[in-house]
C-alpha positions as MATLAB code, in Angstrom:
seq = 'MMVQTQTDIRGQYPNLPGIYRSLNHFRLGTTSYIYPDNRIPNIKRIGPYLDEIELLLFQSISPDALPTESEIDELKILAQENDFSYNIHLPADVSMTDLDTQVAENAVESIFRVIELTAPLSPSTYTLHLPYDIEDRSAQMIGKWRENAFNSVERLLFKGVESQKISVEVMNYPFGWIFPVVRDLDLSICLDLGHIIDCHQSVSEMFEIYGKKTTIMHLHGIKEGRDHRAIDELPAYIEDEIIPILQVFSGVLSLEIFSYEDLYDSLKTLERWGVAAASQPN';
ca = [
     -19.156   21.548    8.148;
     -21.766   18.870    7.645;
     -23.044   18.346    4.117;
     -26.106   16.278    3.349;
     -25.534   13.137    1.293;
     -29.122   12.729    0.199;
     -29.494   12.712   -3.546;
     -30.809   15.875   -5.146;
     -34.059   16.115   -7.107;
     -32.379   14.613  -10.167;
     -31.410   11.528   -8.179;
     -27.711   12.413   -8.237;
     -25.189   12.555   -5.420;
     -23.644   15.954   -4.595;
     -20.422   16.942   -6.330;
     -17.155   17.590   -4.554;
     -16.452   21.232   -3.654;
     -13.900   21.716   -6.441;
     -11.541   20.026   -8.889;
      -8.393   19.011   -7.007;
      -6.336   17.817   -9.951;
      -2.874   18.726  -11.198;
      -2.840   21.679   -8.788;
      -0.797   20.164   -5.973;
       2.773   18.860   -5.784;
       1.444   15.515   -4.533;
      -1.245   13.457   -6.262;
      -4.461   13.794   -4.274;
      -6.964   10.986   -4.063;
      -9.548    9.196   -1.992;
     -11.227    5.808   -1.796;
     -13.629    4.121   -4.190;
     -16.335    4.164   -1.516;
     -17.529    7.698   -0.780;
     -21.185    7.479   -1.797;
     -23.433    4.611   -0.613;
     -23.231    2.860   -3.964;
     -21.095    0.390   -5.923;
     -17.570    0.973   -7.286;
     -18.427    2.133  -10.781;
     -20.958    4.830   -9.747;
     -18.535    6.071   -7.088;
     -15.637    6.329   -9.493;
     -17.760    8.036  -12.128;
     -18.606   10.707   -9.560;
     -15.184   11.085   -7.924;
     -12.727   10.496  -10.742;
     -13.154   13.806  -12.615;
     -12.338   15.759   -9.421;
      -9.168   14.067   -8.147;
      -5.785   12.808   -9.358;
      -6.157    9.249   -8.120;
      -8.650    6.731   -6.733;
      -7.739    4.158   -4.079;
      -9.543    1.077   -5.355;
     -10.648   -0.787   -2.240;
     -10.387   -4.543   -2.658;
     -10.376   -5.495    1.007;
     -11.896   -8.927    0.431;
     -10.824  -11.718   -1.875;
     -12.609  -14.790   -0.544;
     -16.199  -13.800   -1.302;
     -16.990  -14.603   -4.955;
     -18.616  -11.196   -5.510;
     -15.952   -9.142   -3.725;
     -13.677   -8.524   -6.698;
     -14.454   -6.710   -9.945;
     -15.058   -8.773  -13.049;
     -12.807   -8.433  -16.090;
     -15.504   -6.360  -17.793;
     -15.615   -4.038  -14.785;
     -11.840   -3.685  -14.973;
     -12.215   -2.697  -18.621;
     -14.780   -0.066  -17.646;
     -12.581    1.241  -14.830;
      -9.698    1.572  -17.285;
     -11.831    3.544  -19.736;
     -13.078    5.861  -16.975;
      -9.491    6.649  -15.956;
      -8.421    7.301  -19.526;
     -11.395    9.525  -20.314;
     -11.091   11.555  -17.103;
      -7.291   11.563  -16.739;
      -6.940   10.023  -13.294;
      -5.074    6.971  -12.024;
      -5.598    4.201   -9.484;
      -3.798    2.685   -6.562;
      -4.951   -0.688   -5.273;
      -5.589   -1.577   -1.653;
      -4.945   -5.320   -1.631;
      -7.189   -7.738    0.305;
      -7.023   -7.703    4.087;
      -9.050  -10.889    4.623;
      -6.006  -13.100    4.007;
      -2.664  -12.977    5.801;
       0.690  -13.562    4.155;
       2.290  -13.526    7.620;
       0.225  -16.357    9.093;
       2.347  -18.866   11.016;
       0.507  -21.664    9.222;
       2.578  -22.079    6.058;
      -0.348  -23.293    3.972;
      -2.534  -20.355    5.024;
       0.272  -17.951    4.136;
       0.823  -19.620    0.753;
      -2.895  -19.425   -0.022;
      -2.779  -15.740    0.878;
       0.077  -15.176   -1.569;
      -1.994  -16.782   -4.318;
      -5.041  -14.644   -3.451;
      -3.002  -11.447   -3.431;
      -1.347  -12.337   -6.724;
      -4.713  -13.000   -8.388;
      -5.819   -9.489   -7.440;
      -2.594   -7.990   -8.775;
      -3.061   -9.869  -12.054;
      -6.711   -8.837  -12.287;
      -5.969   -5.141  -11.779;
      -2.760   -4.948  -13.844;
      -4.620   -3.396  -16.841;
      -5.333   -0.365  -14.631;
      -1.569    0.382  -14.346;
      -1.880    1.318  -10.668;
       0.680    3.589   -9.050;
       1.086    1.153   -6.154;
      -0.396   -1.894   -4.447;
      -0.883   -1.313   -0.717;
      -0.255   -4.471    1.305;
      -1.106   -5.371    4.906;
       1.433   -7.575    6.685;
      -0.399   -8.019   10.004;
       0.968   -9.129   13.346;
      -1.909  -11.044   14.937;
       0.074  -12.899   17.620;
      -0.210  -12.245   21.358;
       3.402  -13.322   21.937;
       5.633  -10.282   21.310;
       8.911  -11.873   22.277;
      11.964  -11.213   20.109;
      11.980  -14.866   19.071;
       8.352  -14.768   17.878;
       8.807  -11.448   16.092;
      11.812  -12.933   14.296;
       9.802  -15.986   13.209;
       6.931  -13.764   12.033;
       9.332  -11.535   10.096;
      10.893  -14.581    8.408;
       7.415  -15.768    7.363;
       6.664  -12.302    5.987;
       9.927  -12.265    4.029;
       9.274  -15.698    2.526;
       5.703  -14.819    1.529;
       6.614  -11.525   -0.110;
       9.559  -13.169   -1.857;
       7.187  -15.784   -3.327;
       4.981  -12.951   -4.561;
       7.920  -11.212   -6.224;
       9.051  -14.483   -7.836;
       5.744  -14.436   -9.703;
       6.884  -11.303  -11.514;
       5.512   -8.523   -9.295;
       7.709   -5.411   -9.306;
       9.035   -4.964   -5.770;
       8.717   -1.180   -5.610;
       5.067   -1.403   -6.668;
       4.294   -3.057   -3.321;
       3.798   -0.506   -0.528;
       3.749   -2.094    2.920;
       1.320   -0.231    5.170;
       2.208    1.019    8.629;
      -0.088   -0.832   10.997;
      -0.611   -1.224   14.755;
       2.851   -2.586   15.596;
       6.282   -0.897   15.498;
       7.183   -0.521   11.841;
      10.788   -1.346   12.674;
       9.676   -4.968   13.065;
       8.869   -5.266    9.352;
      11.258   -2.690    7.905;
      14.102   -5.224    7.345;
      11.758   -7.047    4.937;
      10.913   -3.783    3.169;
      14.600   -2.879    2.921;
      15.954   -6.275    1.874;
      13.273   -6.890   -0.778;
      13.324   -3.261   -2.004;
       9.643   -2.649   -1.289;
       7.931    0.698   -0.853;
       6.044    2.050    2.149;
       2.513    3.275    2.764;
       2.666    5.688    5.687;
      -0.806    5.584    7.189;
      -0.799    8.818    9.182;
      -4.067    7.924   10.881;
      -2.615    4.672   12.221;
       0.524    6.499   13.356;
      -1.562    9.059   15.237;
      -3.804    6.359   16.735;
      -0.718    4.526   18.035;
       0.555    7.762   19.619;
       3.664    7.867   17.439;
       5.267   10.974   15.991;
       4.192   11.624   12.403;
       7.223   13.811   11.735;
       9.662   11.237   13.124;
       8.111    8.447   11.063;
       8.343   10.554    7.915;
      11.937   11.481    8.684;
      12.885    7.819    9.030;
      10.780    6.269    6.269;
       9.824    9.146    3.964;
      12.359    8.328    1.245;
      10.739    4.937    0.622;
       7.159    6.214    0.983;
       5.178    6.263   -2.259;
       1.718    6.728   -0.750;
       0.325    8.188    2.452;
      -3.107    7.544    3.918;
      -4.592   10.444    5.842;
      -7.713   10.262    7.988;
      -8.931   11.617   11.276;
      -9.988    9.985   14.520;
     -13.216   10.914   16.245;
     -14.788    9.319   19.311;
     -12.332    6.435   19.086;
     -13.081    5.689   15.424;
     -10.581    6.252   12.651;
     -11.081    6.869    8.920;
     -12.997   10.052    9.708;
     -12.626   13.631    8.443;
      -9.323   15.329    9.193;
     -10.832   18.672   10.244;
     -10.854   17.750   13.933;
      -7.230   16.668   14.226;
      -5.508   18.426   17.129;
      -3.504   21.529   16.251;
      -0.212   19.883   17.224;
      -0.896   17.105   14.694;
      -1.625   19.680   11.994;
       1.703   21.316   12.798;
       3.442   17.992   12.102;
       1.488   17.066    8.982;
       1.544   20.386    7.117;
       5.361   20.552    6.685;
       5.320   16.948    5.435;
       2.673   17.696    2.812;
       4.651   20.740    1.697;
       7.505   18.470    0.537;
       5.815   15.131   -0.198;
       5.496   14.345   -3.906;
       3.833   10.920   -3.897;
       0.153   10.002   -3.541;
      -1.924   11.358   -0.668;
      -5.080    9.283   -0.262;
      -7.789   10.598    2.028;
      -8.754    7.159    3.323;
     -12.306    7.896    4.352;
     -15.665    6.440    3.428;
     -18.332    9.143    3.270;
     -19.078   12.298    1.310;
     -19.312   14.423    4.467;
     -15.883   13.332    5.679;
     -14.330   13.809    2.244;
     -15.864   17.263    1.797;
     -14.630   18.409    5.211;
     -11.181   16.908    4.608;
     -10.737   18.617    1.234;
     -11.710   21.965    2.691;
      -9.267   21.342    5.554;
      -6.407   20.720    3.111;
      -7.281   24.035    1.490;
      -7.282   25.750    4.881;
      -3.878   24.248    5.636;
      -2.584   25.763    2.402;
      -1.334   22.434    1.004;
      -4.023   21.815   -1.627;
      -5.837   23.955   -4.135;
      -9.002   23.521   -6.156;
     -10.461   24.961   -9.313;
     -14.138   25.205  -10.127;
     -15.815   23.280  -12.966;
     -16.428   25.240  -16.154;
];
């Protein structure tokens, strides 16, 4: 179903199709960019309808990329007044796994600044990318990369960050490469189901292996080779894998999509699957 995003005659964006809060055994959320507007207007519109908002802080280098302290104060008030929580997607424009030690150390500092800035929001988790951007996939290089990742995350934890608050996201390489770091430093996991599907891996097998350490899952569809789309067009065999997982998962499910149309269709799909319920506003 396609829903128009144009503002109505009052200049407002359309509401979500129902209130999806405290009605599911997992906490249901989406990103802080659904409407073509800034963070605060988005969160004002979305927050009252969902359990949690994934605050997207993909960039840290640009001076205007991060919220100000006053914006953080406003975000905190919005969550308190509307009874929702946040999770933080940490910057992806810096790499803590870079083979250049100084670049990796600078990335640790950038990531820590964001964690400090957003601490007043008491987020459920901080989702962290640990990318593998190296053409060489030899065992020796993977080992060196993993050691760099371990050292960088350890430096972050030494600064006082709670290990289980860091959820390492499944990316476009075998998660077994990074899992020893997750295990040895007692980190959590972000199972990005869209990435798993895009890499032609089994969602059910990944959940069976890593589900116990998973605090947040990202769910999004893939359409015409592009991910982060609505989930309504996922193949039936994928639905058959995902539905049993959502029937037992009790963490945060974030619909990691970036438009009202895709969010609307995804919420209605969760209802059709029988894993989410909505109530109507009074």
